[in-house]
C-alpha positions in Angstrom: -9.7 -34.3 -3.9 -8.2 -32.1 -1.2 -7.5 -33.7 2.1 -9.6 -33.2 5.2 -8.7 -33.5 8.9 -11.0 -36.5 9.2 -9.3 -38.2 6.3 -5.9 -37.6 7.9 -7.1 -39.2 11.1 -8.5 -42.2 9.3 -5.9 -42.8 6.6 -2.6 -41.5 7.8 -1.7 -44.7 9.7 1.6 -46.5 9.4 2.0 -49.3 6.8 4.8 -51.6 5.7 6.0 -49.0 3.2 6.0 -45.2 3.2 3.1 -43.7 1.3 1.7 -40.3 0.4 -1.7 -38.6 0.9 -2.0 -35.8 -1.7 -3.8 -32.5 -1.0 -3.3 -30.5 -4.1 -0.8 -28.1 -5.8 2.1 -30.4 -4.8 1.2 -30.6 -1.1 1.1 -34.1 0.4 1.5 -35.9 3.7 4.2 -38.5 3.8 3.4 -41.4 6.2 6.3 -43.5 7.3 6.3 -47.1 8.7 7.4 -45.7 12.2 4.3 -43.6 12.4 5.9 -40.3 11.4 3.7 -38.0 9.3 5.5 -35.3 7.4 4.2 -32.4 5.3 6.0 -32.0 2.0 5.5 -29.9 -1.1 6.9 -31.1 -4.4 7.5 -28.5 -7.1 9.7 -27.7 -10.1 12.1 -24.8 -10.3 14.2 -24.1 -13.5 13.1 -27.6 -14.7 14.4 -29.3 -11.6 12.2 -31.3 -9.2 12.4 -29.9 -5.7 10.9 -30.9 -2.3 10.1 -28.5 0.6 9.3 -29.7 4.1 6.7 -28.0 6.3 6.9 -29.9 9.6 5.1 -32.9 11.1 1.6 -33.8 12.2 0.3 -32.9 14.8 2.7 -29.9 15.3 1.6 -28.5 11.9 -2.1 -28.7 11.1 -3.6 -29.1 7.6 -4.5 -25.4 7.5 -1.0 -24.4 8.6 0.6 -26.6 5.9 -1.6 -25.0 3.3 -0.6 -21.5 4.5 3.1 -22.5 4.1 2.3 -23.9 0.7 0.6 -20.7 -0.3 3.7 -18.7 0.8 6.0 -20.9 -1.2 3.8 -20.7 -4.4 3.8 -16.9 -4.1 7.6 -17.0 -4.2 7.6 -19.3 -7.2 5.2 -16.9 -9.1 7.8 -14.2 -8.5 10.6 -16.4 -9.9 12.1 -17.2 -6.4 13.0 -20.7 -5.2 11.5 -21.2 -1.8 14.1 -23.8 -0.8 16.9 -21.3 -1.5 15.1 -18.6 0.5 14.9 -21.1 3.4 18.6 -21.9 3.2 19.5 -18.2 3.2 17.3 -17.6 6.2 18.9 -20.5 8.1 22.3 -19.3 7.2 21.7 -15.7 8.2 20.1 -16.8 11.5 23.2 -18.9 12.3 25.6 -16.1 11.6 23.6 -13.6 13.7 21.7 -15.8 16.3 21.6 -13.1 18.9 20.0 -10.6 16.5 17.1 -12.9 15.4 13.6 -12.0 16.4 13.2 -15.2 18.4 16.5 -14.7 20.4 15.5 -11.1 21.3 11.9 -12.1 22.1 13.1 -14.8 24.5 15.4 -12.3 26.1 12.5 -9.8 26.5 10.4 -12.6 28.0 13.1 -13.5 30.5 13.4 -9.9 31.6 9.7 -9.5 32.2 8.5 -12.9 33.5 9.4 -12.0 37.0 6.8 -9.3 37.0 4.1 -11.6 35.6 2.2 -14.5 37.1 3.6 -17.9 36.1 0.4 -18.6 34.2 0.5 -15.4 32.2 4.3 -15.8 31.5 3.8 -19.3 30.1 0.8 -18.1 28.0 2.9 -15.3 26.4 5.8 -17.6 25.5 3.6 -20.4 24.3 1.7 -18.0 21.9 5.0 -16.6 20.5 6.3 -20.1 20.0 3.1 -21.2 18.2 2.1 -18.1 16.2 5.3 -16.0 15.6 8.6 -17.9 15.8 7.8 -20.5 13.1 7.3 -17.6 10.6 9.7 -14.8 11.5 11.6 -16.1 14.5 14.8 -16.9 12.6 15.0 -13.6 10.8 17.3 -10.8 11.9 15.0 -8.4 13.8 16.2 -5.5 11.7 15.1 -7.2 8.4 11.4 -7.7 9.5 9.0 -5.2 7.9 5.4 -4.4 8.5 4.0 -6.7 5.7 5.8 -9.6 7.3 4.3 -8.9 10.7 0.9 -8.4 9.1 1.1 -11.8 7.4 1.7 -13.4 10.8 -1.3 -11.7 12.3 -3.5 -12.4 9.3 -2.9 -16.1 9.7 -4.3 -15.9 13.2 -7.2 -13.6 12.1 -8.2 -16.2 9.4 -9.0 -18.6 12.3 -11.3 -15.9 13.7 -9.1 -15.8 16.8 -9.3 -12.0 16.8 -8.2 -11.5 20.5 -5.2 -13.8 19.9 -4.3 -11.7 16.8 -4.5 -8.5 18.8 -2.4 -9.8 21.7 0.2 -11.2 19.3 0.6 -7.9 17.6 0.9 -6.2 21.0 3.7 -8.6 22.0 5.6 -8.2 18.8 5.5 -4.5 19.4 6.7 -4.9 22.9 9.7 -7.1 21.7 10.6 -4.3 19.2 10.4 -1.6 21.8 12.8 -3.7 23.9 15.1 -4.2 20.9 15.1 -0.4 20.3 16.0 0.3 23.9 18.9 -2.2 23.7 20.1 -0.7 20.4 19.3 -3.7 18.2 16.4 -2.2 16.2 15.7 1.2 14.8 11.9 1.1 14.5 8.8 -1.0 15.4 7.0 -2.4 12.3 4.1 -3.4 14.5 3.4 0.2 15.3 2.4 0.7 11.6 -0.3 -2.0 11.9 -2.3 -0.5 14.8 -6.0 -0.6 13.7 -5.4 -3.1 11.0 -6.9 -6.1 12.8 -10.6 -6.8 12.8 -12.3 -6.5 16.1 -15.4 -8.2 17.4 -18.2 -6.0 18.5 -19.1 -6.6 22.2 -21.9 -5.5 24.3 -21.0 -4.8 27.9 -23.5 -5.2 30.6 -24.5 -2.0 32.3 -22.8 -1.2 35.6 -24.8 -1.4 38.8 -25.7 2.2 39.7 -25.9 3.7 43.2 -29.7 4.1 42.8 -30.0 0.3 42.1 -27.8 -0.6 45.0 -30.5 -0.7 47.8 -32.8 -2.9 45.8 -29.9 -5.2 44.8 -28.7 -5.6 48.4 -32.3 -6.3 49.6 -32.6 -9.1 47.0 -29.2 -10.6 47.9 -30.1 -10.6 51.6 -33.5 -12.2 50.8 -32.0 -14.8 48.4 -33.4 -18.2 49.2 -31.0 -20.2 47.1 -27.6 -21.7 48.0 -26.3 -20.0 51.1 -22.7 -19.9 49.8 -23.9 -18.0 46.7 -25.6 -15.4 48.9 -22.5 -15.0 51.0 -20.2 -14.7 48.0 -22.3 -11.9 46.6 -22.5 -10.1 49.9 -18.7 -10.4 50.3 -18.2 -9.1 46.8 -20.3 -6.0 47.6 -18.4 -5.4 50.8 -14.9 -5.7 49.4 -15.1 -4.6 45.7 -12.5 -7.2 44.7 -12.6 -8.9 41.3 -14.7 -12.0 41.0 -11.6 -14.1 40.2 -9.9 -12.8 43.4 -13.0 -13.8 45.4 -13.3 -17.3 43.8 -9.7 -18.1 44.6 -9.8 -16.7 48.2 -8.1 -18.9 50.8 -8.7 -18.9 54.5 -5.0 -18.4 55.3 -5.1 -15.0 53.5 -7.4 -13.5 56.2 -6.1 -11.9 59.4 -9.2 -11.5 61.6 -7.2 -9.9 64.4 -6.2 -7.0 62.1 -9.4 -7.2 60.1 -7.5 -7.5 56.8 -7.5 -9.7 53.8 -4.1 -9.9 52.1 -4.3 -11.2 48.6 -0.9 -12.5 47.5 0.9 -11.2 44.3 0.5 -14.5 42.6 -3.3 -14.0 42.4 -3.3 -10.3 41.5 -3.6 -8.9 38.0 -0.8 -6.4 38.8 1.4 -9.0 40.6 1.6 -7.0 43.8 0.0 -7.8 47.2 -3.3 -6.2 47.7 -4.6 -5.5 51.2 -8.4 -5.3 51.6 -9.7 -3.8 54.9 -12.6 -5.8 56.3 -15.6 -4.0 57.8 -17.6 -5.5 60.6 -20.3 -6.5 58.1 -17.6 -8.4 56.1 -16.4 -10.1 59.2 -20.0 -11.3 60.0 -20.3 -12.7 56.4 -17.0 -14.5 56.8 -18.0 -15.9 60.2 -21.1 -17.4 58.7 -19.2 -18.7 55.7 -16.5 -20.3 57.9 -19.2 -22.5 59.4 -19.9 -23.8 55.9 -16.5 -24.1 54.3 -14.0 -23.5 57.0 -12.8 -27.1 56.8 -11.5 -26.4 53.3 -8.5 -24.3 52.2 -10.7 -22.2 49.8 -13.6 -20.0 50.9 -15.6 -21.2 47.8 -14.4 -24.7 47.0 -15.7 -26.5 43.9 -18.4 -28.9 45.0 -17.0 -31.7 42.9 -13.3 -30.9 43.5 -13.0 -29.0 46.8 -9.3 -28.3 46.2 -10.2 -26.2 43.1 -12.0 -22.9 43.0 -15.4 -22.4 41.3 -15.6 -21.7 37.6 -15.8 -18.0 36.7 -19.5 -18.0 35.8 -20.6 -19.3 39.3 -20.3 -15.9 40.9 -20.1 -13.7 37.8 -23.3 -14.6 36.0 -25.2 -17.7 36.9 -26.3 -17.0 40.4 -27.4 -13.4 40.3 -30.6 -13.3 42.4 -33.9 -13.6 40.6 -35.4 -10.3 39.6 -32.2 -8.4 38.8 -31.7 -7.5 35.2 -29.3 -10.0 33.5 -27.8 -7.0 31.7 -26.5 -5.6 35.0 -23.0 -6.6 36.0 -23.7 -7.4 39.6 -20.5 -9.5 39.9 -18.3 -6.5 40.4 -20.0 -3.1 41.0 -18.5 -0.2 39.2 -16.1 2.1 40.9 -18.5 5.1 40.8 -20.7 3.2 43.3 -17.8 3.2 45.7 -17.2 6.9 45.3 -18.3 9.1 48.2 -20.0 12.2 46.7 -19.7 14.1 50.0 -15.9 13.6 50.1 -15.6 16.5 47.5 -17.0 18.8 50.2 -15.5 17.2 53.2 -11.9 16.1 52.3 -11.3 14.6 55.7 -13.6 11.6 54.8 -11.6 8.5 53.9 -10.8 8.1 50.2 -11.9 4.7 48.8 -9.6 4.9 45.8 -6.6 3.1 47.3 -8.7 0.1 47.9 -9.6 -0.1 44.2 -6.0 0.3 42.8 -5.7 -3.3 41.9 
């Protein structure tokens, strides 16, 4: 019987002697007395018994071990010894370490991480280490072809992690473009795979129109629920920032003398400081809010953990005033609401566009 994750958790416990839990087609989990759990595949090539290692639990899951086993069996069907292929790959990576995909990808990441937030930089590298490097990281970057990249992406797609698959393909392409600029690759195999990944159909909520704005503002002002929720929505409408920027707002970012809100690069999508001018209406909202949360660092502290911001849904979805269509994205009004139709006729009127370039 094939193994299951539950059986591994229940049975793969250390004993006095090493033992094996078999999955099928030669794949088994070797459990050692010290607690180590090692994926192995036993097979025969040219009438000789061979063993191939696939990593350890929990670094390599049951599904990943089966994927590695499937790759090895495909080689065997074509008369190729997977152990010999692995030895050749290791040898080539050692002779050309600076030209391996992993080496160049890490170099690319180092070059760009200063432009990204620390969280995004860590996310990119962690995804490459998990999804890409174990499969093609040791290969010379020039030797990787589109089918190899597609195999990497398909593994992710099989988990139904479609957005991860799309981002991974995007990052592989970015690494190749960097390699081309630095004269270490001639072409980008990821470019041939654009459109090959399944996408999930999404339905976006309709943007709040200018005609709906008066009714929405009246309902916000008349909202009888939590005062902080009302103030958050009012401030969102008066500043047109992203809901994430509002949720993480800190009192020390506000200069009431200059009537400015300076959002630091670390909290911005584009990693550059964004200055939001504050109207007198926004100042009034902030003055009311300061009486409620001014003792905290955050404008909208989490009720259970005041040092942390609210979850995304608090402002974005859950507390839209009653009576407004749930299909309308009230959390961040669309840019056309900010557009001044009269400015086309009177060019001296202030242009709101600079306040939205974030």
